[in-house]
DRENZA-623958 format. One record per atom (N, C-alpha, C): x, y, z; residue in one letter. Coordinates in steps of 0.2 Angstrom, whole numbers, plus 5000, padded with zeros to 4 digits. Example, Ala and Ser with C-alpha at 12.3 -4.5 7.8 and 13.67 -1.06 7.14 Angstrom:
2
506649725039A506249785039A506649845039A506449895035S506849955036S506450005039S
***
This chain:
590
500250085086M500149995085M499849995094M499349955096T499249925100T499549875107T500149925111P500749865114P500349815118P500849775118G500749685119G500549675126G500849615127P500949615137P501649635138P502249655133A502849695137A502849755131A502649815133T502549855129T503349885124T503649895119V504149885117V504049965113V504450005114E504750075111E504650065103E504350095098E504350115092E504750115088E505150155091D505750185087D506250125087D506250065095L506950025096L506649985088L505849985091L505649885085L506049925077L506049965075D505950015070D506650005068D507250015073A507749995073A508049925072A507649895076V507649815073V507649805067V506949805062R506849805062R507249835053R507549875054W508049905049W508849855047W508849865054R509649805056R509549745052R508949705052L508849635048L508749665043L508449715042L508349725033L509049715031L509549755033A510249765032A510749725028A510349675036A510749585037A510649535032A509849555028S509849485025S509949475020S510449505017D510849505013D511949495011D511749515018A512349495021A512449405022A513049405027D513549345029D512849315032D512649265032A512349215035A512249215043A512949235046R513049235051R512949275057R512749355052V512949415054V512049425052V511749395049F511249375050F510349355055F510949295058A510649245064A510949275070A511449335070A511849365074A511349415076A511149455073E510849505072E509949495076E509449415072L508949405073L508949385079L509649335084A509449335091A509449375093A509849435093L509749515097L509149535098L508749525092A508049575089A507449515092A507349435091A506949415091A506449425095A506649425105D506349435111D505749515109D506149545107A505749635106A505449615100A505549575093L504849575091L504349515093L504549485098A503649435100A503549455107A504049525107A503449565114A502849625112A502949615107T502349675105T501649655106T501249605103G500749575099G500549605095G500549665095D500449695087D500649665080D499949645078A499849575069A500649595066A500649665066C500949675060C501749685060C501849675067W502549655070W502549585071W502149565075D502249495071D502249455065D502049495059A502449485050A503049485052A503349545053W504149545053W504349475055W504149465063A504649405069A504549365064A503949355059A503849285055A504249275049A504449345047A504549355040A505549325041A505649375047F506249385046F506349275050F505949255054A506149185056A505949125049A505749165043A505749135039A506449135035A506649185033R507249195032R508049165037R508049145041A508449095043A508149055045A507649005046A507748955042A507648915035A507548975029L508148955024L508848945024L509049015029L509949005029L510148925032L509548895039D509848835041D509748775035D509248805031G508948725027G508648705028G508148725033D507348685034D506948745028D506948705024V506548755018V505548725020V505448675025D504848695026D504448715033D505148745037R504948775040R504848845041R505348865033S505448935032S504748945029S504348885022A503548905020A503148925025A503148875030A502848895039A502748965038A503348985040Q503349045043Q503049105039Q503149095032V502749135027V502249125028V501949085030A501149065028A500849135034A501149115042V501149155048V501049215046V501849245042A501849345043A501049345039A500849305034R500449335028R499649325030R499549285035A499049285039A498949345042A499749365048A499849415049A499349465044A499849495042L499749545037L498849555035L498649505035E497849505033E497449565039E497949545044Q497649585047Q497849675051Q498249685045C498449755047C498249805041C498149865041R498149915037R498449905033R497849945026V498449965019V498950025020V499750005019S500150035021S500750025017S501250065017A501650065014A502149985017A502150005025E502149945030E502149885026E501349875024R501449795022R501349785015R501549855012A501949825006A502549805007A503149865011L503649815012L503849765012L503249715020T503449665022T503249615018T502649605011L502449575007L503249585001L503449625000A504049644995A504549584999A504649605005Y505249555008Y505049485007Y504649465009L504449385010L504049365001L504149414996A504449404988A505149374990A505549394992N506149374993N506449324995N506049305001V506249235003V506049194999V505449174995E505149154994E505649104986E505749164983I506349174978I506849124981I507149164985A507649104989A507849044991A506949034990A506648954992A506548924986A506648954980D506548924973D505848894971D505248954976R504448954976R504349034973R504348994965F504349064965F503649094961F503249024962D502449074959D502349124964D502449084971A502349104976A502549184977A503149164974A503549234975A503349304972A502849274965L502649314960L501949354963L501549294964H501049354970H501249364972H501749374978L501949404984L502149484980L502649474977A502749524972A502149584970A501549544967V500949574963V500749614970V500549574975D500249604980D500549684984D501049654982A501549704984A501549764979A501649774975S501649804969S500949854970S500449834968L499849854969L499749904976L499949884981L500049904987L500449984988L500849964986A501450034985A501250074980A500750044974D500550114972D499750134975D499550094979Q499050124982Q499250184987Q499650174990V499950224998V500450274994V500550274985A500950324982A500950394985A500350404985T500050474987T500050494994T500350454997E500350445003E501350485007E501350545011P501850575011P502250535008P503050525008P503450485008P504150445013P504150395012S504150365021S504750325017S505050295024R505650255024R505550175022R504850175022S504450105021S504250095014S504150165014L503850145004L504550145000L505050195002H505550174997H505850084997H505950095003Q506250015006Q505649955002Q504949964999A504549934996A504749924990A504949994986H505249994982H505949944978H506149964986H506849934984H506749854983H506749814989W506549744991W506149724985W505649764981L505149734974L505449754967L506149784969S506549774964S507049724962S507349704968L507849664970L507349594969L506749574972A506349514969A506049534961A505849574957L505749554952L506349524948L507049574949T507449544945T507649464947T507549444952R507449354953R507049344951R506549354947L505849334943L506349344935L506649394934D506849384928D506549454925D506049484926L505549534927L505949604928L506349604923E507049664922E506649724921E506349754918E505949794916E505449824919E505149784924L504749794932L505249834935L505749774936A506349804941A506549874940A506849894935V507149954934V506650014935V505949994934A505450054935A505350074944A505349994947Q505349994955Q505950024957Q506450004954A507250054957A507250144958A506750164950M506750214949M506150274953M505750224956R505150264960R505750244967R505750204969G506050214976G506650264976G507050304970V507450344969V506950404972V506350394968Q505950484971Q505750484977Q505550434979V505350434986V506050444992V506450444991A507050424994A507250504993A507250544987A507850604987A507350644992A506550634994A506050674996A506450665004A506650625005L506650575011L507750605015L507750655021P508150675023P508750605024P508650545024D509250505024D509750515018D510450525019L510650535013L510950455012L510950415017G511250335015G510550315012G510050305014D509550265008D509550315002D509650345001H509550384994H510150364991H510650364993W511250324993W511350274987W510950224992Q510650154988Q510350144986Q509950194984L509250174980L509750194971L509850234973L510550254967L510950234965L511150174969R511650144967R511350064964R510650044966L510549994965L510150024958L509450064958C509550114948C509850104944C510650134948A510850104941A511450024939A511249984944Q511449914944Q510649894940Q510349904942Q509549884938Q509649884931Q509949964930H509849994924H510549924918H510949944922A511349904920A511049834916A511049784925E510749714923E510449744916E509549754914L509249774909L509849784904L510149834905A510649834899A510849794895A511349734899Q511449684897Q510949644895Q510449634895T510249584893T509749604886T509649674886V509249724880V509849704874V510649704877H511449704871H511249654869H511249584873R511049494872R510549514867R510149514867R509449524862R509649554853R510149624857G510349634848G510249704848G509849744855D509649814853D510149844857D510749864850Q511049934854Q511049984856Q510350024851D510250094855D510250094861D509650054863R509050024870R509650034873R510149974871C510749984877C511150034877C511250064873A511550124877A511250184880A510550174880E510250224883E510250204889E510150134890L510150094899L510850124901L511150134897A511850114900A511950184904A511850214899A511950304900A511450314906A510850294908V510550314915V510950294922V511250214919A511550204924A512250254927A512750254924V513050304923V512850384926V512250384925R512250444927R511750454933R511350364937S511150374944S512050344948S512550334946A512950324949A513250384951A513450414946T513650474944T513350524951T512750524951A512250584959A512350534964A512550444964A512850434971A513250464973A513850464968R514650504970R514550574972R514150594969E513850674971E513550674977E513250644981L512850634987L513550664994L513350704999P513850715005P513850645009P513950565006W513950525009W514450475010W514650455014E515350395015E514850325014E515150305008P514950225010P514950185014P515150145015T515550085016T515850065010T516450005011D516850015008D516549925004D516149895002A515749865000A515349874995A515049914999D514449974994D514950014987D515450054990S515950074987S516050064981S516349974982D516849934976D516249884971D515349904977L514849894971L514749934966L514949994968L514550054965L515050054958L515850044959D516350024955D516249994950D515849944954V515949884948V515249914944V514949924947V514149954942V514249984937V514650014938Q514850094935Q515150084928Q515750034929A516150004924A515749954919A515149924920W514849884920W514449914913W514149994917A513750044910A514150054906A514850084909M515250124903M515550064899M515449994901T515849934897T515249944890T514749944893L514249924888L513949974883L514450044884R514150104880R514750104876R515450044877G515850054872G516750084875G516550104881E517050134883E517650084889E517850044885L518050004886L518749994891L519150034887D519750074891D519750094898D519450134897D519050164902D518950124909D518550064905A518350044913A518449994914A519149974913L519649894915L520049934921L520249994923P520550004928P520050024935P519550024933P519250034939P519249944943P518849914938L518749844939L519449814943L520049804940R520649804942R520749804948R520649874948R520849894957R520249884961R519549864962V519149834963V519349764966V519449724962R519649654961R520249624966R520649664964R521149674971R521149684979R520749734978H520449764986H520049694989H519649674982L519249614988L519649564989L520149554986A520549484986A521049484992A521149564993A521349575000A521049585004A520249555009G519949565009G519949495014G519149505018A518949455020A518249415018A518349355017A517949315013A517449305015A517049355017D516249315021D515749295014D515049285017G514849265009G514649335005G514449405008A514249455005A515049484999A515549445003A516149475000A516449424994A516049364997L516049304991L515749314984L515049354989W514649384978W514849414977W515249464980L515349524978L515949514972L516649474974A516949474972A516749444964A516249364968G516049344961G515649384954G515149444957Y515149504953Y515649524950Y516149574952A516549614949A516949534941A517149514945D517349464941D517149424935D516449414936L515949404931L515949484926L515949544927V515749604926V516649594920V517049564925L517849604922L518049564915L517549464915A517549444911A517249474903A516549524907R516149524898R516749574896R517249644901L517249674897L518249664894L518549604896L519049554893L518749524886L518449504887G518049464881G517849504875G517549564877R517649624872R518249654869R518749664876L519449684872L519849644868L519749564870S519849544867S519649524859S518849514860A518849554850A518949604848A518949634852R519449704847R519849694844R520349684850D520949674850D521449624847D521049584847G521249494843G521449464846G521849474851G522049424858G521449364860G522249324861S521949274864S521849244871S522549314873R522649284881R522349314885R521749384885L521349414887L520449364887L520549344882G519949284880G519949244886G520649194886G520749134892G520849194898G521049244898E520849264907E520149254906E519549294903A519049294904A518549234903A518749194901V518349124904V518749114910V519349104913E519549094921E519249124926E519149194923L518749224927L518049204930L517649184924L517049164921L516949084929L517549044928V517249014931V517549024937V518049054941T517949104947T517249124951T516849144945A516149194945A515949134945A515849104941S515049044945S515048994951S515548994952G515848974958G515549004965G515949054964A515449094969A514749104969A514349114966F513649124964F513149064966F513749014964A513548954967A513448934974A514048964977A513948964983A513649004987A513449074986A513249114987A512649104987A512149034982G511549044981G511049094975G511549124974D511349184967D511149114959D510649074960R510549014955R510449074948R510249144950R510249154944R510749194937R511349214943R511949234940R512449174938R512349114942Y512449054940Y512549034933Y511749034930R511849014926R512049064919R512149124924Q512049164917Q513149154915Q513249144921C513949124919C514249064916C513749014916L513948954911L513748964908L513149004903L513149024896L513749064892L513949094899E514549164895E515149104895E515049074902L515749014898L515748974893L515148954891G515048924883G515448974878G515049024877Q515249074873Q515849084872Q515949114879A516949114881A517449074876A517349004879A517748964880A517748954871A517348974865A516948944859A517449004855A517249064858A517749114855A518649104855A518749084861V519449064859V519648974858V519248964854G519348884851G519548844856G519248844862L519048794868L518348734866L518348704861T517448674859T517348624864T518048604866T517848534871T517448554878T517748614880E517848644884E517148694884E516948714879A516248754876A515648714877A515748634874L515148584876L514948564882L515248574888H515448554893H514848624897H515148684896W514848734900W514148744896W514048734892L513348734885L512848674889L513348634891E512848564892E512548584902E513048594902A512748624911A512148684912A512248714905Y511748774906Y511348754905Y511148714900R510648684896R510448634903R510548594906A510348584912A510148614916A510348654918E510148724925E509548744923E509648754915T508948794911T508848754906T507948744911S507548664904S507248734901S506748674897S506148704895S505548744898S505548684905D505248704911D505048794911D506048784915H506248864916H505748894911H506148914906L506048944898L505248984901L505148924901R504248924901R504148994906R504148954913H503948964917H504349064917H504649084916R504949154915R504349184909R503949134905E503849194902E502849184906E502849144910L502249124910L502249164917L502749184921W502949234927W502549304923W502949314919A502849374916A502149434915A501949364910E501149384909E500649364913E500849314921M500449344926M500649374929M501049414929F501149474935F500749514931F500749524924V500249594920V499649564921V499349504920R498749494919R498649494930R498749484934R498749474942R498649544943R499149594942S499149654942S498449684940S498349674933R497649704930R496949684936R497049604938L496749564941L496349614948L497049624948R496949654957R496749734956R496949764952E496849834952E496149854949E495849804945A495049804944A494949784951A494849734955E494449754960E494849804966E495049814963R495449884970R494649964968R494449974960Q494250014956Q493349984957Q493249944960T492749904959T492449944966T492949944972A492849944980A492749994981A493150054975V493050114976V492350144972V492350114968L491650144963L490850104969L491150044972R490650024977R490650064981R491050104985R491250154990R490850214987R491150224979H490650294981H489750294979H489650234977A488950214976A488550224982A488950204988L488750204994L488950254999L489150284993E489550374998E489150434997E489050485000D488950564998D489750594998D489750624991T490350644989T490650714993T489950744993L489850824999L490150815005L489750755008T489950775015T490350715017T490450635015G490950585018G490250545020G489750555023L489250515025L488950455022L488750395020G488350365018G487750405013G487650365008N487150435004N486450385007N486050415003R485250375003R485450305000R485650294997R485650204994R485950184999R486250175002S486750175007S486350165014S485850215016A485450225022A484650175021A484550175014E484150095013E484250045015E484750035012R485349985014R485249945022R485650005025R485449975030R485149975034R484250025036M483750005036M483549935036M483749925028A483349855026A483549785031A484149805034D484449775037D484349755043D483949835045L483749805052L483249785055L483449725061R482749675064R482749705067R481949735070A481549785073A481049715076A481149635073D480949595078D481349555082D482049585082R482149545091R482349605095R482549675093E482649735098E482449785092E482649835099P481949905098P482549925093P482049975088V482850025083V482550095083V482750125082S482750195081S482850255077S482550275076L482850335069L482750385071L483250425066G482950495069G483150545060G482850585061I482850615053I482950685056I483350715054V484050775056V483850835050V483550895051D483550935045D483451015047D484151045044V484351095045V483651145046V483551195048D483151275048D483451295046D482851335039G483151405038G483651365033G483651305029F484351305027F484251335019F483551345019K483551405010K483851475009K483851505018S483851555017S484451565018S485051515020V485951505020V485851515014V485651475011N485651485002N485551534997N485351594999D484751634996D485451695000D485451685005A485951745008A486451745006A486851675004N487651675000N487651634996N487751584996S487851544990S487751474990S487851444984H487551364986H488451334988H489051374986L489351334991L489551355000L489151414998H489151415007H488851365006H488151365006G487851295010G487951225008G488351225005D488951155006D489351175012D489451215012A490151205020A489551185024A489151235024V488651215029V488451155033V488351105026L488251045028L488951025030L489051025027R489850995028R489950985036R489851045039R489951045048R489451015049R488851025050V488150985051V488350915051V488750875046A488950815044A489650795052A489850835051E490550835056E490250805064E489450875065L489450865071L489150795073L488750805067L488350735067L488750675070L489250675068R489750615065R489950595072R490150675076Q490650665080Q490450665085Q489850695087H489250695094H488850625094H488750575091S488550515088S488850455092S488550405097R488750345100R489250295094R489650265098V489950225093V489250145092V489250135086G488550085085G488150115081G488050205082D487650235078D487750225070D487450265066E487650275061E487350335057E487650385055V487450445051V487250435043V486850455039F486650455032F486350545030F486750545022R486450585022R485950575017R485350615019W484650595015W484650605010W484650675010A484450725003A484650795007A484550845000G484850875004G485050915007G484450945014D484850965020D484550915025D484450865024E484250795028E484650755030E484650725036F484850685037F484750615043F484950535040V484750515046V485050465049V484650465056V485150435060V485150365063V485250305062V485050255065V485450235071V484750215075L484950185082L484950115086L485250055082P485249995083P485049985092P484649975092N484649915100N484549975103N484050025103T484050085108T483150115106T483050115115G482350115115G482150205113G481350215114E481350285114E481750355118E481750335124A482050365131A482550385129A482950325129Q483850355126Q483850365121Q483750355114A483650375109A483550465110A483050475113L482950545117L483350595120L483750575123V484450575125V484950585118V484850515116V485550545111V485450605107V484750605101M484750685098M484650725100M484650725105E484650815109E485150825110E485650755112R486450775111R486850795105R486650765097L486550825092L486250845090L485650895091R485550935091R485951005097R485950995102S486251015106S487051045102S487250995101A488150995099A488251045092A487451045088V487451095081V487451165083V486651165086A486651255091A487151285095A487451235097D487951275100D488751285097D488751255090A489351255090A489651295087A490451325086D490451405081D490251395077D490051465076W490051455067W490151525062W490551565069A490851625063A491151615058A491751555056A491951525054A491551545045A491151515048L490751525039L490251545038L490151615045D489851685041D489151675040D488851645045V488051645043V487951695047V487351705044P487051775049P486751755055P486451695058V486351675064V486451605064V486651585071P486951495073P486351435070P486651415066V486351355063V486051305069V485551285066T485351245070T484751185066T484551105071V484151085068V483551075072V483051025068S482550995072S482650905071S482350885076I482450815074I481750775077I481550735070G480850685072G481250605075G481050585080L481350515082L480550485082L480650415076A480350375081A480650305079A480250245086T480550175089T480150155087T480250085085T479950005082T480349955088T480049905090G479949865093G479849805093G479949755096P479549655096P478949665092P478749615090A478249615090A477849605094A477049615096G476649655101G476649695105G477149735103T477249795105T477049835101T476749925104P476449945100P477050015095P476750035090G477450055085G477350045077G477850085074P477850035066P478349955068P478049945064R478449875061R478949885057R478849905052S479549905045S479649975047S480449975041W480850015041W480650095036W480050055033R479750135031R479150155034R478750125040E478350135043E478650195047E479350175049L479750195056L479950265052L480350255047F480350335042F479850375042F479250325040D478550365041D478450445046D478750375054D478350425061D478850475059D479450445059A480050515060A479850555056A479550535052D479750615047D478750645050D478450645049L478050645054L478350695060L478550675066Q478650685069Q479150755069Q479650765063L480250825061L479450875058L479250855055F478550895056F478150945061F478150915066G478050955071G478350975075G478950965075A479550995077A479651045072A479551035068K479751125064K478951155065K478451145064R477751185067R477851205073R478351195078S478151195087S478651265089S479251265081G479651295084G480551285081G480651245077R481051225076R481751195083R482251195080N482951175085N482851165090N482151095090R482151045095R482250965092R481850915099V481950835096V481250815100V480950775091R479950785095R479950705094R479650675097A479250595098A478950585096A478550535095A477850515097A477550505103A477350585104G476750575111G477350605116G477950615115S478250675116S478750715116S478950775118Q479550815115Q480050865119Q480350845121L481050885124L481050965126L480850965132P480851045135P481451065128P481251135128L481851165126L482451205131L482951195130P483651205133P483351285138P483751295143P483851365148P484051415142P483451475143N483551545140N483351525134N482851485131R482651475123R481751485125R481451525121T480851495122T480551485115T479751465115A479651415106A479451505104A479451495099V479351555096V479151535087V478451535085L478251545078L478551545074L478351555071P478851605064P478451635063P478451695061A478151745056A477451725051A478051675048A477451645042A476851635045A476451605039S475951575041S476251495042S475851475043V475651395045V475651355035V475351385032D475451355025D476051365023D476651415023E477251445022E477851385025E477351375031L477951325037L477851265033L477451215032V477151175027V477651165021V477451245015A478151255008A478751205011A478951275016E479651265017E479751195020E479351155021V479451065026V479551025019V479051065018L478950985012L479151015004L479651045004G479951094998G479651104993G479051124993G478451174990G478051114985G477751064988A477551024985A477150994990A476750954987P476050924994P476350854996P476450834998R476550744999R476050735003R475750635001R475350635009R475750565011R475650555020P475850525024P476150455020P477050445020G477350385015G477550425009G477650515011W477750535006W478550515003W479050485008A479750455003A479450394998A479050364997F479050284996F478250294989F478550264984D477950224978D477850184982D477350154978E477050094980E477550034980E478050034975G478549974975G479049984977G479150044981G479750044987G479950134984G480750154984M480750224986M480750244980M480350324982A480450324975A481150394975A481150424969S481950444967S481850514971S
***
């Protein structure tokens, strides 16, 4: 990253970011305190990617203060800053975090678009080495998709996060992703159970139990809150598997532990979560054993849980509590209370909300496919203009670039570079060996070109160098540097019998009223004729119209022993060509 007016150490910024991410789901006071300590460091970088994080955290803080408009403005600032950042896991993580901020502000459509972009970016960088940014991107994506009621996709993101975290040395991160994976599988199992698919429910619950067990086996000591949450999740999964008696003791223990602790925002949410799961377990026990006492306790727990979720701002689980309150009250014969809770659920969950859930799922799939199609189109476009062997622009790309040249406004030079005796390299070794030589030549040309000059592979062992706004004298110096770079390179690793050299033909055009070629086709023909002259006069040299750089020290011009006719055959590839050989009357020949 480029340092701004006040240079800030990268590791300090990383530590700041991870602390703020960890505090984002904690009590609002904890997050505010962390942000107050970190605000100056984030603002001092002058880097667009850190500017995006500063705005993202400011959006979260504004939301905690109840300022929805300021939060939306900061999200817009963050998104604008991200447009200047390269494609990376870091960018995917920022987008996933912003999606969670938008969900908390009830801007679900904007959150969905952010989640789609984050998901596609995470897929795009999946081939890169595992990183904390990547597994955290999957972590926050999973949370966002759960809150959008896209639980299947949330489970998939959690599992990808576990795979990435497993390849990293931080056991704490691995533990957190395993816990999240267990929780997301239990969430989905509950939804599947509600739909009546008990076999699928049992499969998902089994994965949740395995993930929780794997987390416990790690040599890592979680916080009390994290340990309690894992106990609740595992007991929930056991409940869904029908292991009711085994699931009850850990849930009772967690509830007692939470009742004795501090009642901050995070503890309040966790207490509500434990009450919700315990209520579900007691409801099943009541149905199994036929007792009304447990059913009544389940209703009381659901009332407490709904209040906790409402206070914590978890509208999704608040709605779940209202629905289950209606069902639990009806199960124990409290008809009036059941109607009250179901009416509250109906008011909270309007038909528009249900319709939006379906639209979000459909839009996520469609937008994902559209963005993937756009990415594939970009890849195909790049492949169409890129030489697969050398990575340089190909002939089509060179044609487009030369067609864009404005020779009427500035001088333009064009160099054609040809590898000397390349046929003998192929004949003495193999075509694969020749490919290695071409890749090395391309690398040298690219490495020793000036900033602004462009190198293309034209065909075979021939390359084109475009030098915008460059007169002949300056172009000769540049081309000589390229020739010298190839001649002086170490070719021992490629096991070629003699050092590889290149011959270069150079042509320059200029504004109207000056001598020389007028169009890029004329420019190409002129450079090609100069290349022929460089070959004929001994190879390994640069030649331009009316001028040729002298040979380097200790080198003499030696015409090849072959006849001029053989030299012409080598240069022309065995086929006679008229001036302007590269073009048919209608344009470029294939």
